[in-house]
N, C-alpha and C positions, 0 to 999 in steps of 0.2 A: 505494499497501498502505499503510498504516498504520502510524505509529510505533509501534504497540506494542505488546510483545510479550509471548509468551502462555507462558510456557516449561507443561516439559511433562515431569515422568522416567519413568525405563522402567520400565519393570512386575518387569525384571530386581533394581530395585535392589533395597539391603534399605537397613537400619534402622541401619542396626551400621555405617554405611563405608563398603562395599564398593565399588566398583567398574560407574559407573552412568554413563545416558548423558543427557542433558536436552538439547533440541533447540526451536528458539524458535519459535512458527506466527505470523504476520506474515496481520493477515484485512484484503482488496483494499479500501479507502477507496468502488469502485463496486461493493462487497459493501451493500442493504439490510438492513435486519430482517424483510421482506416475505418472506425462502427466497423469495427471489431468485434465478440463481444466479452462486453466490460461490465465491470459493476463498480458499485462504492460503497463503501459501511463507513458508518455513525455510531457510535458504542456510549452509552449510555451505562450508569454502576446498574442499574437494572438493562435493561438490555440490550443486544448489535440488532440493529438494521442495515437491508442487508438488496439494493436493489439495480433498476438494470438501466447504467447509465445512461444510456440509448431514450430513457421515459422517461425522468423524472415526477412526475406527478402521477406515475402512476402504482400497482402498488408495491407491495415492498415486504418481504418475508422476517420477521421476530426470531432472535432463537436468546434463550439463558444468554451470561455469559458462559455457564460452563458449558452451554452443548456447542455453543463461539472455539471455543478453544477449547476443545474436542477435533474438533472438523476442522481444524484449522494443522493443528499436526496429526491430523488422519493421510491431510493433504500433504502436507510437506516428505509426508516421511514412503510416499507414493508415487 
């Protein structure tokens, strides 16, 4: 994953200082600019979110941090 964070503010946030949620998505360093298979990951203390970088407003997968760590360990060993 890239170390560059891209922050997105919740569409439910106002400019008047109300409650808002921001999340930082990181694009995989294995993702090329040619439009191939690309994923972005965002982590919180409670969950790890994964989405298709070509469809940012589309669905995402949600993993527990432990499940994500297990997946990454398996992927690295394969």
